[in-house]
VOZA-845956 format. One line per field, with one value per residue (C-alpha): residue number from 1; residue in three letters; x, y, z. Coordinates in nm, 4 decimals, always signed. Example, Ala and Ser with C-alpha at 12.3 -4.5 7.8 and 13.67 -1.06 7.14 Angstrom:
<marvos>
pos	[1,2]
code	[ala,ser]
X	[+1.2300,+1.3670]
Y	[-0.4500,-0.1060]
Z	[+0.7800,+0.7140]
</marvos>
This chain:
<marvos>
pos	[1,2,3,4,5,6,7,8,9,10,11,12,13,14,15,16,17,18,19,20,21,22,23,24,25,26,27,28,29,30,31,32,33,34,35,36,37,38,39,40,41,42,43,44,45,46,47,48,49,50,51,52,53,54,55,56,57,58,59,60,61,62,63,64,65,66,67,68,69,70,71,72,73,74,75,76,77,78,79,80,81,82,83,84,85,86,87,88,89,90,91,92,93,94,95,96,97,98,99,100,101,102,103,104,105,106,107,108,109,110,111,112,113,114,115,116,117,118,119,120,121,122,123,124,125,126,127,128,129,130,131,132,133,134,135,136,137,138,139,140,141,142,143,144,145,146,147,148,149,150,151,152,153,154,155,156,157,158,159,160,161,162,163,164,165,166,167,168,169,170,171,172,173,174,175,176,177,178,179,180,181,182,183,184,185,186,187,188,189,190,191,192,193,194,195,196,197,198,199,200,201,202,203,204,205,206,207,208,209,210,211,212,213,214,215,216,217,218,219,220,221,222,223,224,225,226,227,228,229,230,231,232,233,234,235,236,237,238,239,240,241,242,243,244,245,246,247,248,249,250,251,252,253,254,255,256,257,258,259,260,261,262,263,264,265,266,267,268,269,270,271,272,273,274,275,276,277,278,279,280,281,282,283,284,285,286,287,288,289,290,291,292,293,294,295,296,297,298,299,300,301,302,303,304,305,306,307,308,309,310,311,312,313,314,315,316,317,318,319,320,321,322,323,324,325,326,327,328,329,330,331,332,333,334,335,336,337,338,339,340,341,342,343,344,345,346,347,348,349,350,351,352,353,354,355,356,357,358,359,360,361,362,363,364,365,366,367,368,369,370,371,372,373,374,375,376,377,378,379,380,381,382,383,384,385,386,387,388,389,390,391,392,393,394,395,396,397,398,399,400,401,402,403,404,405,406,407,408,409,410,411,412,413,414,415,416,417,418,419,420,421,422,423,424,425,426]
code	[met,ala,asn,ile,leu,lys,phe,asn,thr,leu,phe,phe,ala,leu,leu,ile,phe,leu,pro,ala,lys,gln,val,phe,ala,ile,ser,leu,phe,glu,val,leu,glu,glu,ala,leu,asn,thr,asn,val,gln,val,ser,met,ala,asn,phe,asn,leu,lys,ser,gln,ser,glu,gly,leu,asn,gln,leu,leu,ala,lys,lys,lys,pro,ser,ile,ser,ala,asn,phe,ser,gly,asp,gly,asp,trp,asp,leu,lys,thr,asp,leu,asp,ser,his,ser,phe,leu,ala,gly,ile,thr,gly,arg,tyr,thr,leu,phe,asp,gly,asn,leu,ile,asp,his,gln,ile,ala,ala,glu,thr,phe,arg,ile,asn,ala,leu,glu,ala,glu,tyr,glu,gly,val,lys,gln,lys,val,ile,tyr,glu,ala,ile,ile,ala,tyr,leu,asn,val,leu,arg,asp,thr,lys,leu,val,asp,leu,ser,ile,lys,asn,val,ser,val,leu,lys,gln,gln,leu,ala,ala,thr,glu,ser,arg,phe,gln,leu,gly,glu,leu,thr,arg,thr,asp,leu,ala,gln,ala,gln,ala,ala,leu,glu,ala,ser,ile,ser,val,leu,glu,ser,arg,lys,gly,val,leu,tyr,leu,ala,asn,arg,ala,phe,glu,thr,ala,val,gly,ile,lys,pro,val,asp,leu,asp,ala,asn,ile,asn,leu,pro,lys,leu,pro,met,thr,glu,ile,val,ala,lys,glu,ser,ala,thr,lys,ser,asn,thr,glu,leu,arg,ala,ser,arg,met,leu,glu,lys,arg,ala,arg,lys,leu,val,ala,ala,ser,lys,ser,lys,ser,leu,pro,thr,leu,asn,phe,thr,thr,ser,leu,thr,gly,gly,glu,thr,ser,thr,gln,arg,asp,phe,ala,asn,ile,gly,ile,ser,leu,asn,gly,ser,val,pro,leu,tyr,thr,gly,gly,ser,ile,gln,ser,ala,glu,gln,glu,ala,gln,ala,asn,leu,glu,leu,ser,met,val,asn,gly,glu,ile,val,arg,leu,lys,val,glu,gln,ala,val,val,thr,ala,trp,ser,asp,tyr,gln,val,ser,ser,ala,ile,ile,ile,ala,lys,thr,arg,glu,val,glu,ala,thr,glu,leu,ala,tyr,leu,gly,thr,leu,glu,glu,thr,arg,leu,gly,ala,arg,thr,ile,leu,asp,val,leu,asn,ala,glu,lys,asn,leu,met,asn,ala,gln,thr,asn,leu,glu,thr,ala,lys,arg,asn,arg,leu,ala,ala,gly,tyr,arg,val,leu,phe,glu,ile,gly,ala,leu,val,pro,ala,leu,phe,gly,asn,asp,arg,ile,ile,asn]
X	[+10.2355,+10.5001,+10.4655,+10.5176,+10.8156,+10.9781,+10.9156,+11.0518,+11.3880,+11.4122,+11.3547,+11.6360,+11.8567,+11.8389,+11.9200,+12.2196,+12.3394,+12.2787,+12.5043,+12.4615,+12.4387,+12.1322,+11.9506,+12.0344,+12.1399,+12.0423,+11.7733,+11.7978,+11.5012,+11.6585,+11.9591,+11.7591,+11.5735,+11.8955,+12.0312,+11.7036,+11.7196,+12.0845,+12.1739,+12.2724,+12.1086,+11.7880,+11.7886,+11.9001,+11.6224,+11.3626,+11.4763,+11.4570,+11.1293,+10.9752,+11.1536,+11.0311,+10.6749,+10.6430,+10.6625,+10.3115,+10.2015,+10.3012,+10.1240,+9.8362,+9.8429,+9.7789,+9.4293,+9.3335,+9.2457,+9.5356,+9.4467,+9.7179,+9.7158,+9.8562,+9.8742,+10.0709,+10.0790,+10.2857,+10.2953,+10.4263,+10.5002,+10.5243,+10.7930,+10.6990,+10.3327,+10.3416,+10.0888,+10.0752,+9.8960,+9.8409,+9.7069,+9.6991,+9.5865,+9.4611,+9.3393,+9.2863,+9.3238,+9.2009,+9.2888,+9.1698,+9.2230,+8.9094,+9.0663,+9.3926,+9.3740,+9.4190,+9.7967,+9.7875,+9.5995,+9.8369,+10.1271,+9.9775,+9.9499,+10.3031,+10.4393,+10.2197,+10.3519,+10.7054,+10.6592,+10.5177,+10.8640,+11.0516,+10.8535,+10.9400,+11.3033,+11.3095,+11.1589,+11.4059,+11.7066,+11.5396,+11.5244,+11.8912,+12.0146,+11.8040,+12.0066,+12.3191,+12.2405,+12.1352,+12.4670,+12.6777,+12.4949,+12.5204,+12.8916,+12.9512,+12.7784,+12.9728,+13.3077,+13.2641,+13.1602,+13.4634,+13.6967,+13.5434,+13.6165,+13.9641,+14.0013,+13.8686,+14.1005,+14.3855,+14.3108,+14.2782,+14.6109,+14.7987,+14.6445,+14.7334,+15.1083,+15.1320,+15.0328,+15.2776,+15.5459,+15.4981,+15.4745,+15.7997,+15.9538,+15.8681,+16.0022,+15.6450,+15.6707,+15.9152,+16.0726,+15.8780,+15.5531,+15.6405,+15.7212,+15.3933,+15.2144,+15.3850,+15.3412,+14.9506,+14.9421,+15.1401,+14.9141,+14.5961,+14.7551,+14.7796,+14.4314,+14.3030,+14.4886,+14.3627,+13.9847,+14.0541,+14.1572,+13.8459,+13.6238,+13.7747,+13.6988,+13.3401,+13.2662,+13.3935,+13.1668,+12.8865,+12.9493,+12.9388,+12.5996,+12.4428,+12.5801,+12.6465,+12.9164,+12.7993,+12.8074,+12.5959,+12.4026,+12.1314,+12.2657,+11.9118,+11.7952,+11.4745,+11.4310,+11.1180,+10.8569,+10.9766,+10.7554,+10.6720,+10.8268,+11.0758,+10.7515,+10.5665,+10.8876,+10.8987,+10.5263,+10.6112,+10.8935,+10.6600,+10.4284,+10.6527,+11.0016,+11.0847,+11.2722,+11.0057,+10.7780,+10.9297,+11.0139,+10.6442,+10.5552,+10.8169,+10.6821,+10.3049,+10.4712,+10.6194,+10.2203,+10.1352,+10.3870,+10.3232,+9.9485,+10.0744,+10.2922,+9.9929,+9.8048,+9.9989,+9.8657,+9.5116,+9.3629,+9.3645,+9.0884,+9.1542,+8.9130,+9.0305,+8.8446,+8.9876,+8.8758,+9.0653,+9.0165,+9.1550,+9.1893,+9.3846,+9.4215,+9.1540,+8.9416,+8.8268,+8.7124,+8.6696,+8.5795,+8.5881,+8.5309,+8.6535,+8.5904,+8.7805,+8.8064,+9.1280,+9.1885,+9.4783,+9.5388,+9.9053,+9.9242,+10.3004,+10.5714,+10.8398,+10.8045,+10.8685,+10.5402,+10.5956,+10.9391,+10.8393,+10.5979,+10.8319,+11.0698,+10.8076,+10.7238,+11.0874,+11.1092,+10.8252,+10.9708,+11.2935,+11.1211,+10.9352,+11.2771,+11.4510,+11.1240,+11.1897,+11.5537,+11.4583,+11.2176,+11.4677,+11.7252,+11.5164,+11.3859,+11.7513,+11.8382,+11.5311,+11.6503,+11.9633,+11.8767,+11.6204,+11.9062,+12.1436,+11.8894,+11.7805,+12.1537,+12.2900,+11.9649,+12.0865,+12.4358,+12.3473,+12.1764,+12.5244,+12.7314,+12.5610,+12.5920,+12.9588,+13.0054,+12.8622,+13.0427,+13.3833,+13.3275,+13.2336,+13.5587,+13.7718,+13.6266,+13.7308,+14.0870,+14.1386,+14.0208,+14.2335,+14.5158,+14.5339,+14.5055,+14.8164,+14.6339,+14.6550,+14.9338,+14.9635,+14.9395,+14.6258,+14.4642,+14.5825,+14.4361,+14.0936,+14.1117,+14.1853,+13.9127,+13.6751,+13.7732,+13.6877,+13.3738,+13.2319,+13.3811,+13.2030,+12.8597,+12.8860,+12.9667,+12.6730,+12.4130,+12.5263,+12.4954,+12.1591,+12.0452,+12.1799,+12.0480,+11.6984,+11.7270,+11.8299,+11.5122,+11.3009,+11.5338,+11.4866,+11.1117,+11.0821,+10.9539,+11.2377,+11.0773,+11.0732,+10.7026,+10.8360,+11.0322,+10.7379,+10.7002,+10.3620,+10.5933,+10.8651,+10.8874,+11.1463]
Y	[+4.6490,+4.6926,+5.0523,+5.0533,+4.8475,+5.0825,+5.3718,+5.2217,+5.1162,+5.4688,+5.6200,+5.3905,+5.4639,+5.8415,+5.7685,+5.6040,+5.8464,+6.1708,+6.3107,+6.3034,+6.6635,+6.6970,+6.3860,+6.4277,+6.8168,+6.9825,+7.2347,+7.5752,+7.5298,+7.2123,+7.3891,+7.6758,+7.3825,+7.2335,+7.5708,+7.6687,+7.3241,+7.3411,+7.7014,+7.7885,+8.1406,+8.0520,+7.7727,+8.0543,+8.2876,+8.0365,+7.9258,+8.2958,+8.3215,+8.0306,+8.1609,+8.5104,+8.3976,+8.2607,+8.6019,+8.6643,+8.3458,+8.4917,+8.8019,+8.6274,+8.4431,+8.7343,+8.7949,+8.4782,+8.3834,+8.2517,+7.9726,+7.8441,+7.6106,+7.6177,+7.3983,+7.4182,+7.1894,+7.1958,+7.0049,+7.1264,+6.8714,+7.0005,+6.7666,+6.8440,+6.8213,+6.5563,+6.7348,+6.8105,+7.0220,+6.9757,+7.1995,+7.1714,+7.4188,+7.3795,+7.6425,+7.7318,+8.0915,+8.2431,+8.5793,+8.7521,+9.1515,+9.3288,+9.6287,+9.7410,+10.0802,+9.8370,+9.7797,+9.4132,+9.4740,+9.7362,+9.5138,+9.2276,+9.4370,+9.5741,+9.1955,+9.0984,+9.3720,+9.2705,+8.8839,+9.0130,+9.2260,+8.9009,+8.7090,+8.9869,+8.9431,+8.5757,+8.5981,+8.8340,+8.5906,+8.3184,+8.5664,+8.6584,+8.2826,+8.2449,+8.5553,+8.4552,+8.0747,+8.1932,+8.4377,+8.1383,+7.9122,+8.1883,+8.2376,+7.8663,+7.8685,+8.1446,+8.0513,+7.7103,+7.8397,+8.0726,+7.7733,+7.5627,+7.8845,+7.8841,+7.5196,+7.5349,+7.8600,+7.6676,+7.3638,+7.6142,+7.7735,+7.4665,+7.3624,+7.7051,+7.6435,+7.3128,+7.4452,+7.7280,+7.5008,+7.2806,+7.5970,+7.7414,+7.4139,+7.4475,+7.7931,+7.9565,+8.1515,+8.3383,+8.2681,+8.5766,+8.3953,+8.1149,+8.2978,+8.5010,+8.1722,+8.0415,+8.3488,+8.3435,+7.9791,+8.0523,+8.3596,+8.1556,+7.8913,+8.1597,+8.2927,+7.9408,+7.8661,+8.1568,+8.1075,+7.7494,+7.9508,+8.1666,+7.8542,+7.6755,+7.9758,+7.9925,+7.6318,+7.6519,+7.9556,+7.7653,+7.5043,+7.7706,+7.9122,+7.5817,+7.3005,+7.0708,+7.0596,+7.2349,+6.9005,+6.8890,+7.2228,+7.2883,+7.5598,+7.6426,+7.9448,+8.1287,+8.4687,+8.4730,+8.7612,+9.1117,+9.4279,+9.5868,+9.9481,+10.1065,+10.2692,+9.9070,+9.7872,+10.0582,+9.9995,+9.6325,+9.6812,+9.9308,+9.6371,+9.3484,+9.4401,+9.2621,+9.5515,+9.7966,+9.5335,+9.4901,+9.8598,+9.9487,+9.6690,+9.7938,+10.1564,+10.0208,+9.8285,+10.1750,+10.3295,+10.0739,+10.1169,+10.4689,+10.3749,+10.1019,+10.3683,+10.5978,+10.3039,+10.2607,+10.6031,+10.4597,+10.2581,+9.9005,+9.6540,+9.3069,+8.9977,+8.7824,+8.4472,+8.1879,+7.8554,+7.7507,+7.4507,+7.2603,+7.2095,+7.3791,+7.2860,+7.5724,+7.4913,+7.1634,+7.0835,+7.4382,+7.5631,+7.9248,+8.1222,+8.4559,+8.7253,+9.0547,+9.3434,+9.5210,+9.8675,+10.1016,+10.4546,+10.5677,+10.9163,+10.9639,+10.7632,+11.0177,+11.1163,+10.7398,+10.7150,+11.0441,+10.9459,+10.6492,+10.8038,+11.0403,+10.7476,+10.5869,+10.8767,+10.9168,+10.5530,+10.6008,+10.9098,+10.7260,+10.4394,+10.6774,+10.8245,+10.4713,+10.3760,+10.6717,+10.5839,+10.2374,+10.3284,+10.5514,+10.3067,+10.0255,+10.2779,+10.3411,+9.9966,+9.8946,+10.1873,+10.0719,+9.7094,+9.8032,+10.0144,+9.7275,+9.5186,+9.7371,+9.8092,+9.4332,+9.3545,+9.6274,+9.5171,+9.1756,+9.2630,+9.4645,+9.1720,+8.9136,+9.0834,+9.1637,+8.8008,+8.7217,+8.9802,+8.8647,+8.5113,+8.5989,+8.8213,+8.5359,+8.3320,+8.5515,+8.6210,+8.2532,+8.2161,+8.5370,+8.3862,+8.0806,+8.3061,+8.4908,+8.8268,+8.8250,+8.7077,+8.4859,+8.7654,+8.8957,+8.5410,+8.5280,+8.8911,+8.7684,+8.4607,+8.6831,+8.9240,+8.6374,+8.5093,+8.8362,+8.8625,+8.5433,+8.6093,+8.9660,+8.7947,+8.5298,+8.7730,+8.9802,+8.6880,+8.6091,+8.9948,+9.0248,+8.7436,+8.8558,+9.1951,+9.0654,+8.8452,+9.1277,+9.3299,+9.0528,+9.0629,+9.4200,+9.4105,+9.1395,+8.8925,+8.6331,+8.3549,+7.9745,+7.9628,+8.2044,+7.9235,+7.6990,+7.6302,+7.8194,+8.1576,+8.1063,+8.2992,+8.3106]
Z	[+6.0063,+5.7205,+5.7360,+6.1072,+6.0894,+5.8336,+6.0390,+6.3504,+6.1600,+6.0046,+6.3940,+6.5402,+6.2344,+6.3042,+6.6543,+6.5825,+6.3113,+6.4499,+6.6869,+7.0549,+7.1034,+6.8777,+7.0372,+7.3918,+7.4245,+7.7740,+7.7174,+7.8846,+8.0725,+8.2229,+8.3153,+8.5057,+8.6870,+8.8170,+8.9094,+9.1089,+9.2770,+9.3817,+9.4503,+9.7951,+9.8006,+9.7104,+9.9732,+10.2172,+10.0996,+10.1132,+10.4816,+10.5864,+10.4616,+10.6537,+10.9556,+10.9561,+10.8818,+11.2209,+11.3480,+11.1828,+11.3557,+11.6982,+11.6558,+11.5425,+11.8598,+12.0963,+11.9145,+12.0672,+12.4263,+12.6530,+12.8758,+13.1672,+13.4394,+13.7689,+14.0850,+14.4280,+14.7251,+15.0503,+15.3722,+15.7173,+16.0198,+16.3903,+16.5315,+16.9097,+16.8583,+16.5931,+16.4408,+16.0327,+15.8178,+15.4244,+15.1321,+14.7596,+14.5021,+14.1406,+13.9087,+13.5516,+13.4260,+13.0934,+12.9621,+12.6795,+12.5400,+12.4680,+12.3729,+12.2831,+12.0838,+11.7512,+11.8690,+11.7819,+11.4323,+11.3167,+11.4415,+11.2231,+10.9245,+10.9049,+10.9857,+10.6955,+10.4860,+10.5868,+10.4940,+10.1455,+10.1199,+10.2075,+9.9605,+9.6842,+9.7851,+9.7410,+9.4140,+9.3277,+9.4563,+9.2388,+8.8870,+8.9945,+8.9754,+8.6677,+8.5224,+8.6155,+8.5066,+8.1543,+8.1143,+8.2094,+7.9506,+7.6837,+7.7548,+7.7051,+7.3993,+7.2379,+7.3641,+7.2665,+6.9041,+6.8932,+6.9881,+6.6979,+6.4506,+6.5511,+6.5322,+6.1568,+6.1007,+6.2129,+5.9989,+5.6976,+5.7233,+5.8058,+5.4766,+5.3303,+5.4688,+5.3198,+4.9709,+5.0093,+5.0938,+4.8047,+4.5607,+4.7366,+4.6255,+4.2802,+4.2631,+4.2223,+4.5665,+4.7552,+5.1199,+5.2059,+5.1263,+5.3126,+5.6477,+5.5949,+5.5859,+5.8809,+6.0824,+6.0119,+6.1451,+6.4313,+6.5441,+6.4612,+6.7292,+6.9632,+6.9316,+6.9605,+7.2939,+7.4399,+7.3465,+7.4934,+7.8131,+7.8227,+7.7503,+8.0554,+8.2840,+8.1185,+8.2049,+8.5586,+8.6079,+8.4495,+8.6923,+8.9886,+8.8676,+8.7747,+8.9652,+8.6666,+8.4112,+8.0734,+7.8638,+7.5567,+7.5944,+7.3424,+7.1196,+6.9699,+7.1935,+7.1446,+7.3132,+7.5020,+7.3922,+7.5382,+7.5702,+7.2492,+7.3679,+7.6257,+7.7873,+7.8335,+7.9761,+8.2219,+8.3152,+8.3466,+8.5848,+8.7922,+8.8497,+8.8780,+8.9334,+9.2588,+9.4316,+9.3600,+9.5052,+9.8237,+9.8673,+9.8278,+10.1092,+10.3406,+10.2874,+10.3854,+10.6745,+10.8030,+10.7694,+10.9792,+11.2348,+11.2831,+11.3375,+11.5956,+11.7669,+11.8115,+11.9583,+12.2460,+12.3917,+12.3846,+12.6930,+12.7208,+12.8342,+12.9370,+13.0546,+13.2819,+13.4351,+13.6672,+13.8123,+14.1429,+14.3715,+14.6532,+15.0115,+15.3005,+15.6736,+15.7171,+15.4238,+15.2926,+14.9299,+14.8227,+14.4499,+14.3564,+14.0247,+13.9496,+13.6645,+13.6583,+13.4072,+13.4115,+13.2381,+13.1924,+13.0528,+12.9945,+13.1834,+13.1537,+13.0438,+13.0349,+12.6315,+12.5231,+12.3630,+12.1685,+12.0959,+11.9703,+11.7356,+11.5990,+11.5467,+11.3256,+11.1210,+11.0601,+10.9485,+10.6872,+10.5362,+10.4915,+10.3469,+10.1194,+9.9895,+9.9638,+9.7551,+9.5255,+9.5010,+9.3915,+9.1347,+8.9628,+8.9986,+8.8218,+8.5486,+8.4733,+8.4532,+8.2247,+7.9878,+7.9801,+7.9389,+7.6361,+7.4721,+7.4701,+7.3128,+7.0654,+6.9615,+6.9586,+6.7209,+6.4920,+6.4949,+6.4388,+6.0971,+5.9874,+6.1235,+5.9264,+5.6131,+5.6865,+5.7092,+5.3866,+5.2166,+5.3810,+5.2649,+4.9183,+4.9114,+5.0514,+4.7961,+4.5317,+4.6810,+4.6819,+4.3047,+4.2202,+4.3954,+4.1308,+3.8607,+3.9937,+4.0509,+4.4100,+4.6713,+4.9585,+5.1866,+5.0345,+5.0975,+5.4698,+5.5264,+5.3838,+5.5908,+5.8802,+5.8153,+5.7665,+6.1111,+6.2558,+6.0960,+6.2239,+6.5652,+6.5996,+6.4569,+6.7298,+7.0150,+6.8780,+6.8765,+7.2474,+7.3575,+7.1883,+7.3928,+7.6988,+7.6401,+7.5988,+7.9352,+8.0956,+7.9848,+8.1360,+8.4661,+8.5215,+8.4662,+8.6875,+8.4557,+8.4369,+8.5933,+8.5190,+8.3814,+8.1191,+7.9409,+7.8565,+7.5019,+7.4680,+7.5690,+7.3524,+7.0265,+6.7562]
</marvos>
């Protein structure tokens, strides 16, 4: 019991003293979930998919029998003879298509492929929203870090200016040294204000992409597993890219429409049955049942059927060409994204070493300045170089993550399930 009390005490103490950002930070997964739930484009694509799917149900209904009921009644009165007559008719009619040259079957298949294409497009909209939310997330983190670096830089330069003024009062430094320190401080303040403006725009862009304000974002982001090579990335894109999937479905649809256009030149056969009953002035309480078979063959249509076949064939060729264009476009996008990822990964290694070297150089310059071997200008230049190196490193980290997510987007793998804990690697 004592150990449990100690553990609880330690736990609540950590909750009290740890910063709120570390305890209640909003994860990237939560941001993406919010973006998908509130984005208008996703809602529109979803409603459009549901609406268009009803067209398939309407075609499927044509494969089933249709039953209709009809009735009529009338009455006549002869005003001279005071005679009247009444009649009432009611009936049920059933119709069923026995053969239509497989026209409806081809139309159903074509509509199914069209719905599949819309589903791929809907998935593409969701992945685009996810990618845009990720980029907005990364931009906010980067710009926040750059503002923090600038705030730290301004603080350091203020301390250096104060120290320079003190040494100037003692006669150890010249007015030129004091002016250089003042100029460096003003320049750093200018950079800080500029970065605050960029951060403000990044925050607004985040609100537009996600629907919430970027408060307490979790800065610990790991990149999901990527394809091992560029070739594997291309193969994955061929299977999963939403644009390619949609174009393949549309090509299959065009083939079925060609078959449907050819079916229109074949004969059709319909079966009809009816049950009627009622009474008239000449026939009392009658009931009839009728059965009929109706067939038709198009003999001459003025060339409309042949024209429809040629139109369908031309649309098929167009969809095939469009599919090839989409394939080349996607392949180029994958190559570009993969190249950007490889380059940015290499840049991070170099920028990390650059920061380590500039930090060492900055500390060395400070020590040499105390010994009189360096001037105030040397210190200011070293501080500027360190600031630039840290800025470049933060930008490189953001670019690497953005390029990695771009690869996933281009291959069609940027789905919410990708961000589960079992799919994350360092």
